[in-house]
C-alpha positions in Angstrom: -96.5 71.2 -93.1 -93.9 72.4 -95.7 -90.4 73.3 -94.5 -89.7 77.0 -94.2 -87.6 78.9 -96.7 -85.1 79.3 -93.8 -84.9 75.5 -93.3 -84.4 74.9 -97.0 -81.7 77.5 -97.2 -80.0 75.8 -94.2 -80.0 72.4 -96.0 -78.8 74.0 -99.2 -75.9 75.9 -97.6 -75.0 73.0 -95.3 -74.9 70.5 -98.1 -72.8 72.9 -100.2 -70.4 73.4 -97.3 -70.1 69.6 -97.0 -69.2 69.2 -100.6 -66.7 72.1 -100.4 -65.0 70.4 -97.4 -64.9 66.9 -98.9 -63.8 67.8 -102.4 -61.7 70.9 -101.5 -59.7 69.0 -98.9 -59.3 66.1 -101.3 -57.8 68.5 -103.9 -55.6 70.1 -101.3 -54.4 66.7 -100.1 -53.4 65.7 -103.6 -51.3 68.9 -103.9 -49.8 68.8 -100.5 -48.9 65.1 -100.4 -48.3 63.9 -104.0 -47.6 60.2 -104.3 -48.7 59.3 -100.8 -52.3 58.1 -101.0 -52.5 57.2 -97.3 -51.5 60.7 -96.2 -53.9 62.2 -98.7 -56.7 60.1 -97.3 -55.8 61.1 -93.7 -55.9 64.8 -94.6 -59.2 64.4 -96.4 -60.7 62.4 -93.5 -59.6 64.9 -90.8 -60.9 67.9 -92.7 -64.2 66.2 -93.4 -64.6 65.1 -89.8 -63.9 68.5 -88.4 -65.8 70.3 -91.2 -68.9 68.1 -90.9 -69.0 68.6 -87.1 -69.0 72.4 -87.5 -71.6 72.4 -90.2 -74.0 70.3 -88.1 -73.4 72.6 -85.1 -74.1 75.7 -87.2 -77.2 74.4 -89.1 -78.9 72.0 -86.7 -81.0 74.8 -85.2 -82.0 76.0 -88.7 -82.9 72.8 -90.6 -81.9 69.8 -88.4 -78.7 69.6 -90.4 -79.6 66.5 -92.4 -77.5 67.3 -95.5 -78.3 63.7 -96.6 -81.4 62.3 -98.3 -81.3 59.0 -96.4 -81.2 60.8 -93.1 -84.3 62.8 -94.1 -86.2 59.8 -95.2 -85.4 57.7 -92.1 -86.3 60.7 -89.9 -89.7 60.8 -91.6 -90.3 57.1 -91.3 -89.3 57.0 -87.6 -91.0 60.1 -86.4 -94.0 60.3 -88.7 -93.1 63.6 -90.2 -94.6 65.0 -93.4 -93.3 63.7 -96.7 -93.4 67.3 -97.9 -90.2 67.6 -96.0 -88.5 65.1 -98.2 -90.0 66.7 -101.3 -88.3 70.0 -100.3 -85.2 68.8 -98.5 -83.9 66.3 -101.1 -83.6 68.8 -104.0 -82.0 71.4 -101.7 -79.4 68.8 -100.5 -78.6 67.6 -104.1 -78.4 71.2 -105.5 -76.2 72.2 -102.5 -73.8 69.3 -103.0 -73.5 70.1 -106.8 -73.0 73.8 -106.0 -70.3 73.0 -103.4 -68.5 70.7 -105.9 -68.4 73.4 -108.5 -67.2 76.0 -105.9 -64.4 73.6 -104.7 -63.3 73.1 -108.3 -63.1 76.9 -108.9 -61.3 77.6 -105.6 -58.5 75.3 -106.7 -58.4 76.7 -110.3 -59.9 73.6 -111.8 -62.7 73.6 -114.4 -66.0 74.4 -112.8 -67.5 71.1 -114.0 -65.1 68.1 -114.7 -66.9 64.8 -114.7 -65.0 62.3 -112.5 -63.2 59.4 -114.1 -62.7 57.5 -110.9 -64.4 54.1 -111.2 -65.9 52.8 -108.0 -67.9 49.9 -109.2 -66.3 47.0 -107.4 -68.6 44.9 -105.2 -66.5 45.4 -102.1 -67.0 49.1 -102.4 -70.8 48.7 -102.6 -70.7 46.5 -99.6 -68.7 49.2 -97.8 -71.4 51.8 -98.6 -74.1 49.5 -97.2 -72.1 49.2 -93.9 -71.1 52.9 -93.8 -74.7 54.1 -94.3 -76.2 51.6 -91.9 -73.7 52.7 -89.3 -74.4 56.4 -89.9 -78.1 56.0 -89.5 -77.6 54.0 -86.3 -75.3 56.6 -84.8 -77.6 59.5 -85.6 -80.9 58.0 -84.5 -79.5 56.1 -81.5 -78.6 59.5 -80.1 -81.8 61.3 -81.2 -84.1 58.6 -79.7 -82.2 58.4 -76.4 -82.3 62.2 -75.8 -78.7 62.8 -76.7 -79.0 64.7 -79.9 -76.6 67.4 -78.6 -73.9 64.8 -79.2 -74.8 64.2 -82.8 -72.4 66.7 -84.3 -69.1 65.3 -82.8 -70.4 61.7 -83.0 -71.2 62.0 -86.7 -68.0 63.8 -87.5 -66.0 61.2 -85.6 -67.9 58.3 -87.3 -67.4 59.6 -90.8 -63.7 60.4 -90.2 -63.2 56.9 -88.9 -65.2 55.3 -91.7 -62.9 56.9 -94.3 -60.4 54.2 -93.1 -62.5 51.2 -92.0 -64.5 51.1 -95.3 -62.9 50.5 -98.7 -65.2 53.0 -100.3 -64.1 55.8 -97.9 -67.7 56.1 -96.6 -69.7 58.4 -98.9 -72.9 57.3 -97.0 -74.9 60.0 -98.7 -76.7 60.0 -102.1 -76.5 63.8 -102.4 -72.7 64.0 -101.9 -72.3 61.0 -104.2 -74.0 63.0 -106.9 -72.0 66.1 -106.1 -68.7 64.2 -106.3 -69.5 63.3 -109.9 -68.8 66.9 -110.9 -65.1 66.9 -109.8 -62.4 64.8 -111.4 -60.3 64.9 -108.3 -59.3 62.7 -105.3 -62.8 62.6 -103.9 -64.6 62.1 -107.2 -66.8 59.2 -108.5 -67.5 58.4 -112.1 -71.1 59.0 -113.1 -71.4 55.4 -114.2 -70.5 54.2 -110.7 -72.9 56.6 -108.8 -76.2 54.8 -109.3 -74.9 51.6 -107.7 -73.4 53.6 -104.8 -76.8 55.3 -104.2 -78.5 51.9 -104.3 -76.1 50.5 -101.8 -76.7 53.6 -99.6 -80.4 53.0 -99.7 -80.0 49.4 -98.7 -77.7 50.5 -95.8 -80.3 53.1 -94.7 -83.0 50.4 -94.6 -80.7 48.2 -92.5 -80.0 51.1 -90.2 -83.7 51.8 -89.8 -84.3 48.2 -88.8 -81.5 48.4 -86.2 -82.8 51.6 -84.7 -86.4 50.2 -84.5 -85.1 47.1 -82.9 -82.7 48.6 -80.3 -84.4 52.0 -79.7 -88.2 51.3 -80.3 -89.4 54.3 -78.2 -88.0 57.8 -78.6 -87.0 59.4 -75.2 -87.6 63.1 -74.6 -84.7 65.2 -75.6 -83.4 67.3 -72.7 -82.6 70.2 -75.0 -86.2 70.2 -76.3 -87.6 70.0 -72.8 -85.4 72.9 -71.6 -86.6 75.0 -74.5 -90.2 74.2 -73.8 -89.7 75.0 -70.1 -88.1 78.4 -71.0 -91.0 79.3 -73.3 -93.5 78.3 -70.6 -91.8 80.5 -68.0 -91.8 83.5 -70.3 -95.5 83.2 -71.2 
């Protein structure tokens, strides 16, 4: 079954919002704390953690709030959903992140499109992306498969905020936002030449995360929120 227009709009808007938060807060951090990279990273991380939490809370009932191609693909593989979802969600996520990057640039009076010149090709950065993405997949699907999906928004926000500091790559962990960040030559940017290797590392990390989830959480438990909704519908019928 193909995703609804409403779900695709949710993925597009949520992904755009994510890019605005990540890139916009990076630009603001550079302006507010010039010369202090550590403080810039802290400001960027906090804004991203809070913003991502809110975006997931807002859009989860609409599209599932993936905002990330590897989350969509792993969800399909784990729960036997239709690949039509990926065919629709992935373009919406990528287009949303590019749109958000352009919007962030314009809000801070920068060129709408400015290809990033920040090289991120070092091996340690790629290893960090493997770790960051594997961890993200594990966090999300450990909660989903143990009936605790209501905790996904704060857990994912907290994880990404923390991963800004415990990974040397500052935890992109998302191919769509990696592509979006190419369009902004700012604190959060990534040079187009570095992006393919980052995406490859993220795919490896997603595969590792999938294996971890299958090993530790082989059977999906019923989600209490889903059960409650079903009970409510049955009572009304």
